[in-house]
C-alpha positions as CSV (number, residue, x, y, z in Angstrom):
1,M,-23.0,-9.9,22.4
2,M,-25.2,-12.1,24.5
3,R,-24.7,-10.0,27.6
4,T,-27.6,-7.8,26.6
5,G,-30.1,-10.0,28.5
6,V,-28.5,-10.6,31.9
7,M,-26.4,-7.5,31.9
8,R,-28.9,-5.0,30.3
9,G,-28.3,-1.5,31.6
10,V,-24.9,-2.2,33.2
11,I,-22.8,-1.1,30.3
12,E,-25.0,0.2,27.5
13,K,-28.1,2.0,28.8
14,T,-30.4,1.7,25.7
15,S,-31.1,-0.9,23.1
16,E,-29.8,1.4,20.5
17,A,-26.4,1.7,22.3
18,V,-26.3,-2.1,22.5
19,A,-26.9,-2.4,18.8
20,L,-24.2,0.2,18.1
21,E,-21.6,-1.6,20.2
22,M,-22.5,-4.9,18.4
23,A,-22.0,-3.2,15.0
24,E,-18.7,-1.7,16.2
25,A,-17.5,-5.2,17.3
26,I,-18.4,-6.7,14.0
27,K,-16.7,-3.8,12.1
28,Q,-13.5,-4.1,14.2
29,L,-13.4,-7.9,13.6
30,A,-13.7,-7.3,9.8
31,D,-11.1,-4.6,9.9
32,T,-8.7,-6.8,11.8
33,H,-9.0,-9.7,9.4
34,P,-9.8,-8.0,6.0
35,N,-8.7,-11.0,3.9
36,E,-10.6,-13.7,5.8
37,P,-14.2,-14.6,5.4
38,L,-16.3,-14.1,8.5
39,E,-19.3,-16.0,9.6
40,I,-21.1,-14.2,12.4
41,K,-24.0,-15.7,14.3
42,I,-26.0,-13.6,16.6
43,V,-28.4,-15.2,19.1
44,I,-31.4,-13.0,19.9
45,Y,-33.7,-14.0,22.8
46,A,-36.1,-11.1,22.4
47,D,-38.0,-9.6,19.5
48,A,-35.7,-10.8,16.7
49,S,-37.1,-8.4,14.0
50,L,-36.7,-5.4,16.3
51,W,-33.1,-6.3,17.1
52,Q,-32.3,-7.2,13.5
53,N,-33.5,-3.8,12.4
54,R,-31.6,-2.0,15.2
55,L,-28.4,-3.9,14.4
56,L,-28.6,-3.3,10.7
57,S,-29.4,0.4,11.2
58,S,-26.5,0.8,13.6
59,F,-24.1,-1.0,11.3
60,A,-25.2,1.1,8.3
61,S,-24.9,4.3,10.4
62,H,-21.5,3.4,11.8
63,S,-20.2,2.4,8.4
64,S,-21.2,5.7,6.8
65,H,-19.3,7.6,9.5
66,R,-15.9,6.1,8.5
């Protein structure tokens, strides 16, 4: 998840695409280990409130499509 700084634009082309991929990774981890508690720490070196909103929005959007 921390590749979004140095690797920006190499894989995902927009910030929204990065947030969606982060949400997908978290969802896959939760699905793989449904009976285990997860502690997820995300390091954000940019505008934290903007990224938090993008990630939460992407996660909510992704979850509603399943």
